[in-house]
PyMOL CGO cylinders between C-alpha atoms (Angstrom):
from pymol import cmd
from pymol.cgo import CYLINDER

trace = [
    CYLINDER, 94.50, 93.64, 198.49, 93.14, 90.84, 196.34, 0.3, 1, 1, 1, 1, 1, 1,
    CYLINDER, 93.14, 90.84, 196.34, 92.78, 91.73, 192.66, 0.3, 1, 1, 1, 1, 1, 1,
    CYLINDER, 92.78, 91.73, 192.66, 90.47, 89.70, 190.49, 0.3, 1, 1, 1, 1, 1, 1,
    CYLINDER, 90.47, 89.70, 190.49, 90.37, 89.47, 186.73, 0.3, 1, 1, 1, 1, 1, 1,
    CYLINDER, 90.37, 89.47, 186.73, 93.90, 90.76, 186.20, 0.3, 1, 1, 1, 1, 1, 1,
    CYLINDER, 93.90, 90.76, 186.20, 96.53, 89.80, 183.63, 0.3, 1, 1, 1, 1, 1, 1,
    CYLINDER, 96.53, 89.80, 183.63, 99.24, 87.55, 184.98, 0.3, 1, 1, 1, 1, 1, 1,
    CYLINDER, 99.24, 87.55, 184.98, 102.83, 87.23, 183.78, 0.3, 1, 1, 1, 1, 1, 1,
    CYLINDER, 102.83, 87.23, 183.78, 101.82, 85.13, 180.77, 0.3, 1, 1, 1, 1, 1, 1,
    CYLINDER, 101.82, 85.13, 180.77, 99.28, 87.85, 179.79, 0.3, 1, 1, 1, 1, 1, 1,
    CYLINDER, 99.28, 87.85, 179.79, 96.33, 85.57, 180.39, 0.3, 1, 1, 1, 1, 1, 1,
    CYLINDER, 96.33, 85.57, 180.39, 93.32, 86.57, 182.45, 0.3, 1, 1, 1, 1, 1, 1,
    CYLINDER, 93.32, 86.57, 182.45, 93.33, 85.11, 185.94, 0.3, 1, 1, 1, 1, 1, 1,
    CYLINDER, 93.33, 85.11, 185.94, 89.80, 84.10, 186.91, 0.3, 1, 1, 1, 1, 1, 1,
    CYLINDER, 89.80, 84.10, 186.91, 88.82, 85.10, 190.41, 0.3, 1, 1, 1, 1, 1, 1,
    CYLINDER, 88.82, 85.10, 190.41, 86.99, 82.61, 192.58, 0.3, 1, 1, 1, 1, 1, 1,
    CYLINDER, 86.99, 82.61, 192.58, 84.61, 83.58, 195.37, 0.3, 1, 1, 1, 1, 1, 1,
    CYLINDER, 84.61, 83.58, 195.37, 83.39, 81.80, 198.47, 0.3, 1, 1, 1, 1, 1, 1,
    CYLINDER, 83.39, 81.80, 198.47, 79.77, 82.45, 199.46, 0.3, 1, 1, 1, 1, 1, 1,
    CYLINDER, 79.77, 82.45, 199.46, 77.24, 81.51, 202.10, 0.3, 1, 1, 1, 1, 1, 1,
    CYLINDER, 77.24, 81.51, 202.10, 73.51, 81.21, 201.42, 0.3, 1, 1, 1, 1, 1, 1,
    CYLINDER, 73.51, 81.21, 201.42, 70.98, 81.33, 204.26, 0.3, 1, 1, 1, 1, 1, 1,
    CYLINDER, 70.98, 81.33, 204.26, 67.81, 79.21, 204.12, 0.3, 1, 1, 1, 1, 1, 1,
    CYLINDER, 67.81, 79.21, 204.12, 64.46, 80.06, 205.71, 0.3, 1, 1, 1, 1, 1, 1,
    CYLINDER, 64.46, 80.06, 205.71, 65.39, 77.73, 208.58, 0.3, 1, 1, 1, 1, 1, 1,
    CYLINDER, 65.39, 77.73, 208.58, 68.52, 79.83, 209.19, 0.3, 1, 1, 1, 1, 1, 1,
    CYLINDER, 68.52, 79.83, 209.19, 70.93, 77.15, 207.93, 0.3, 1, 1, 1, 1, 1, 1,
    CYLINDER, 70.93, 77.15, 207.93, 74.05, 78.33, 206.09, 0.3, 1, 1, 1, 1, 1, 1,
    CYLINDER, 74.05, 78.33, 206.09, 75.17, 76.64, 202.87, 0.3, 1, 1, 1, 1, 1, 1,
    CYLINDER, 75.17, 76.64, 202.87, 78.76, 77.24, 201.71, 0.3, 1, 1, 1, 1, 1, 1,
    CYLINDER, 78.76, 77.24, 201.71, 79.93, 77.16, 198.10, 0.3, 1, 1, 1, 1, 1, 1,
    CYLINDER, 79.93, 77.16, 198.10, 82.44, 78.56, 195.60, 0.3, 1, 1, 1, 1, 1, 1,
    CYLINDER, 82.44, 78.56, 195.60, 81.96, 80.13, 192.19, 0.3, 1, 1, 1, 1, 1, 1,
    CYLINDER, 81.96, 80.13, 192.19, 83.43, 82.58, 189.71, 0.3, 1, 1, 1, 1, 1, 1,
    CYLINDER, 83.43, 82.58, 189.71, 80.12, 84.45, 189.44, 0.3, 1, 1, 1, 1, 1, 1,
    CYLINDER, 80.12, 84.45, 189.44, 78.21, 84.89, 192.71, 0.3, 1, 1, 1, 1, 1, 1,
    CYLINDER, 78.21, 84.89, 192.71, 75.13, 86.54, 191.17, 0.3, 1, 1, 1, 1, 1, 1,
    CYLINDER, 75.13, 86.54, 191.17, 74.71, 83.80, 188.54, 0.3, 1, 1, 1, 1, 1, 1,
    CYLINDER, 74.71, 83.80, 188.54, 75.22, 81.02, 191.07, 0.3, 1, 1, 1, 1, 1, 1,
    CYLINDER, 75.22, 81.02, 191.07, 72.79, 82.54, 193.55, 0.3, 1, 1, 1, 1, 1, 1,
    CYLINDER, 72.79, 82.54, 193.55, 70.10, 82.74, 190.85, 0.3, 1, 1, 1, 1, 1, 1,
    CYLINDER, 70.10, 82.74, 190.85, 70.77, 79.07, 190.05, 0.3, 1, 1, 1, 1, 1, 1,
    CYLINDER, 70.77, 79.07, 190.05, 70.21, 78.19, 193.71, 0.3, 1, 1, 1, 1, 1, 1,
    CYLINDER, 70.21, 78.19, 193.71, 67.01, 80.25, 193.84, 0.3, 1, 1, 1, 1, 1, 1,
    CYLINDER, 67.01, 80.25, 193.84, 65.59, 78.59, 190.74, 0.3, 1, 1, 1, 1, 1, 1,
    CYLINDER, 65.59, 78.59, 190.74, 66.39, 75.05, 191.91, 0.3, 1, 1, 1, 1, 1, 1,
    CYLINDER, 66.39, 75.05, 191.91, 69.22, 74.51, 189.43, 0.3, 1, 1, 1, 1, 1, 1,
    CYLINDER, 69.22, 74.51, 189.43, 71.99, 74.74, 192.02, 0.3, 1, 1, 1, 1, 1, 1,
    CYLINDER, 71.99, 74.74, 192.02, 73.01, 72.39, 194.80, 0.3, 1, 1, 1, 1, 1, 1,
    CYLINDER, 73.01, 72.39, 194.80, 70.52, 69.67, 195.75, 0.3, 1, 1, 1, 1, 1, 1,
    CYLINDER, 70.52, 69.67, 195.75, 71.03, 70.60, 199.40, 0.3, 1, 1, 1, 1, 1, 1,
    CYLINDER, 71.03, 70.60, 199.40, 69.20, 73.90, 198.80, 0.3, 1, 1, 1, 1, 1, 1,
    CYLINDER, 69.20, 73.90, 198.80, 66.29, 72.60, 196.72, 0.3, 1, 1, 1, 1, 1, 1,
    CYLINDER, 66.29, 72.60, 196.72, 62.94, 72.98, 198.45, 0.3, 1, 1, 1, 1, 1, 1,
    CYLINDER, 62.94, 72.98, 198.45, 64.42, 75.02, 201.31, 0.3, 1, 1, 1, 1, 1, 1,
    CYLINDER, 64.42, 75.02, 201.31, 62.19, 78.03, 200.65, 0.3, 1, 1, 1, 1, 1, 1,
    CYLINDER, 62.19, 78.03, 200.65, 63.40, 81.58, 200.18, 0.3, 1, 1, 1, 1, 1, 1,
    CYLINDER, 63.40, 81.58, 200.18, 67.17, 81.90, 200.08, 0.3, 1, 1, 1, 1, 1, 1,
    CYLINDER, 67.17, 81.90, 200.08, 69.28, 84.93, 200.91, 0.3, 1, 1, 1, 1, 1, 1,
    CYLINDER, 69.28, 84.93, 200.91, 72.91, 85.58, 200.08, 0.3, 1, 1, 1, 1, 1, 1,
    CYLINDER, 72.91, 85.58, 200.08, 74.44, 86.00, 203.54, 0.3, 1, 1, 1, 1, 1, 1,
    CYLINDER, 74.44, 86.00, 203.54, 78.10, 86.46, 202.58, 0.3, 1, 1, 1, 1, 1, 1,
    CYLINDER, 78.10, 86.46, 202.58, 80.47, 86.47, 199.63, 0.3, 1, 1, 1, 1, 1, 1,
    CYLINDER, 80.47, 86.47, 199.63, 84.11, 87.40, 199.25, 0.3, 1, 1, 1, 1, 1, 1,
    CYLINDER, 84.11, 87.40, 199.25, 86.79, 87.08, 196.58, 0.3, 1, 1, 1, 1, 1, 1,
    CYLINDER, 86.79, 87.08, 196.58, 89.37, 84.43, 197.32, 0.3, 1, 1, 1, 1, 1, 1,
    CYLINDER, 89.37, 84.43, 197.32, 91.58, 84.29, 194.23, 0.3, 1, 1, 1, 1, 1, 1,
    CYLINDER, 91.58, 84.29, 194.23, 92.59, 81.01, 192.65, 0.3, 1, 1, 1, 1, 1, 1,
    CYLINDER, 92.59, 81.01, 192.65, 90.36, 77.93, 192.55, 0.3, 1, 1, 1, 1, 1, 1,
    CYLINDER, 90.36, 77.93, 192.55, 92.68, 75.84, 194.72, 0.3, 1, 1, 1, 1, 1, 1,
    CYLINDER, 92.68, 75.84, 194.72, 92.50, 78.39, 197.53, 0.3, 1, 1, 1, 1, 1, 1,
    CYLINDER, 92.50, 78.39, 197.53, 88.72, 78.70, 197.11, 0.3, 1, 1, 1, 1, 1, 1,
    CYLINDER, 88.72, 78.70, 197.11, 88.35, 74.92, 197.51, 0.3, 1, 1, 1, 1, 1, 1,
    CYLINDER, 88.35, 74.92, 197.51, 90.46, 75.00, 200.68, 0.3, 1, 1, 1, 1, 1, 1,
    CYLINDER, 90.46, 75.00, 200.68, 88.42, 77.90, 202.05, 0.3, 1, 1, 1, 1, 1, 1,
    CYLINDER, 88.42, 77.90, 202.05, 85.15, 76.14, 201.28, 0.3, 1, 1, 1, 1, 1, 1,
    CYLINDER, 85.15, 76.14, 201.28, 86.32, 72.99, 203.04, 0.3, 1, 1, 1, 1, 1, 1,
    CYLINDER, 86.32, 72.99, 203.04, 87.50, 74.89, 206.12, 0.3, 1, 1, 1, 1, 1, 1,
    CYLINDER, 87.50, 74.89, 206.12, 84.31, 76.95, 206.34, 0.3, 1, 1, 1, 1, 1, 1,
    CYLINDER, 84.31, 76.95, 206.34, 82.19, 73.80, 206.12, 0.3, 1, 1, 1, 1, 1, 1,
    CYLINDER, 82.19, 73.80, 206.12, 84.11, 72.48, 209.15, 0.3, 1, 1, 1, 1, 1, 1,
    CYLINDER, 84.11, 72.48, 209.15, 83.19, 75.55, 211.25, 0.3, 1, 1, 1, 1, 1, 1,
    CYLINDER, 83.19, 75.55, 211.25, 80.40, 75.52, 213.79, 0.3, 1, 1, 1, 1, 1, 1,
    CYLINDER, 80.40, 75.52, 213.79, 77.23, 77.52, 213.11, 0.3, 1, 1, 1, 1, 1, 1,
    CYLINDER, 77.23, 77.52, 213.11, 78.38, 80.14, 215.60, 0.3, 1, 1, 1, 1, 1, 1,
    CYLINDER, 78.38, 80.14, 215.60, 81.74, 80.51, 213.83, 0.3, 1, 1, 1, 1, 1, 1,
    CYLINDER, 81.74, 80.51, 213.83, 80.00, 80.82, 210.44, 0.3, 1, 1, 1, 1, 1, 1,
    CYLINDER, 80.00, 80.82, 210.44, 77.74, 83.53, 211.86, 0.3, 1, 1, 1, 1, 1, 1,
    CYLINDER, 77.74, 83.53, 211.86, 80.81, 85.46, 213.06, 0.3, 1, 1, 1, 1, 1, 1,
    CYLINDER, 80.81, 85.46, 213.06, 82.29, 85.14, 209.59, 0.3, 1, 1, 1, 1, 1, 1,
    CYLINDER, 82.29, 85.14, 209.59, 79.06, 86.53, 208.07, 0.3, 1, 1, 1, 1, 1, 1,
    CYLINDER, 79.06, 86.53, 208.07, 79.11, 89.55, 210.40, 0.3, 1, 1, 1, 1, 1, 1,
    CYLINDER, 79.11, 89.55, 210.40, 82.58, 90.50, 209.17, 0.3, 1, 1, 1, 1, 1, 1,
    CYLINDER, 82.58, 90.50, 209.17, 84.49, 90.18, 212.43, 0.3, 1, 1, 1, 1, 1, 1,
    CYLINDER, 84.49, 90.18, 212.43, 87.80, 89.56, 210.60, 0.3, 1, 1, 1, 1, 1, 1,
    CYLINDER, 87.80, 89.56, 210.60, 87.66, 85.77, 210.88, 0.3, 1, 1, 1, 1, 1, 1,
    CYLINDER, 87.66, 85.77, 210.88, 87.37, 85.38, 207.09, 0.3, 1, 1, 1, 1, 1, 1,
    CYLINDER, 87.37, 85.38, 207.09, 90.54, 87.37, 206.47, 0.3, 1, 1, 1, 1, 1, 1,
    CYLINDER, 90.54, 87.37, 206.47, 92.36, 85.42, 209.18, 0.3, 1, 1, 1, 1, 1, 1,
    CYLINDER, 92.36, 85.42, 209.18, 91.24, 82.12, 207.65, 0.3, 1, 1, 1, 1, 1, 1,
    CYLINDER, 91.24, 82.12, 207.65, 92.33, 83.19, 204.17, 0.3, 1, 1, 1, 1, 1, 1,
    CYLINDER, 92.33, 83.19, 204.17, 95.72, 84.30, 205.51, 0.3, 1, 1, 1, 1, 1, 1,
    CYLINDER, 95.72, 84.30, 205.51, 96.23, 81.00, 207.32, 0.3, 1, 1, 1, 1, 1, 1,
    CYLINDER, 96.23, 81.00, 207.32, 95.62, 79.06, 204.11, 0.3, 1, 1, 1, 1, 1, 1,
    CYLINDER, 95.62, 79.06, 204.11, 97.80, 81.32, 201.95, 0.3, 1, 1, 1, 1, 1, 1,
    CYLINDER, 97.80, 81.32, 201.95, 100.87, 81.03, 204.10, 0.3, 1, 1, 1, 1, 1, 1,
    CYLINDER, 100.87, 81.03, 204.10, 102.63, 77.73, 203.73, 0.3, 1, 1, 1, 1, 1, 1,
    CYLINDER, 102.63, 77.73, 203.73, 104.95, 76.55, 206.47, 0.3, 1, 1, 1, 1, 1, 1,
    CYLINDER, 104.95, 76.55, 206.47, 108.66, 76.31, 205.67, 0.3, 1, 1, 1, 1, 1, 1,
    CYLINDER, 108.66, 76.31, 205.67, 109.83, 72.72, 205.81, 0.3, 1, 1, 1, 1, 1, 1,
    CYLINDER, 109.83, 72.72, 205.81, 113.22, 71.78, 207.26, 0.3, 1, 1, 1, 1, 1, 1,
    CYLINDER, 113.22, 71.78, 207.26, 114.80, 68.90, 205.37, 0.3, 1, 1, 1, 1, 1, 1,
]
cmd.load_cgo(trace, "trace")
């Protein structure tokens, strides 16, 4: 289970990053990352977020999930942006594809030298 906002070994707070998808009125899905989904969604709604969402009408938060560290969140965002619309829709419905994608990015292959 992913724990966010916990103390690490050095007794410093580990910030938890989230990946999220916002749906436009034209049913397009925008993917982003943030440490505060509610704040970021409000920014998108008020036109202070990504330029890609400005003027797109009413927005809805379709999906969000904790990822952990920023580096993993960036990798997840990139991979999700490469998915087809159909694959993104499956991710939104919670079919387990998000967890599988996160697992695939967390495990690093062992290199033989």
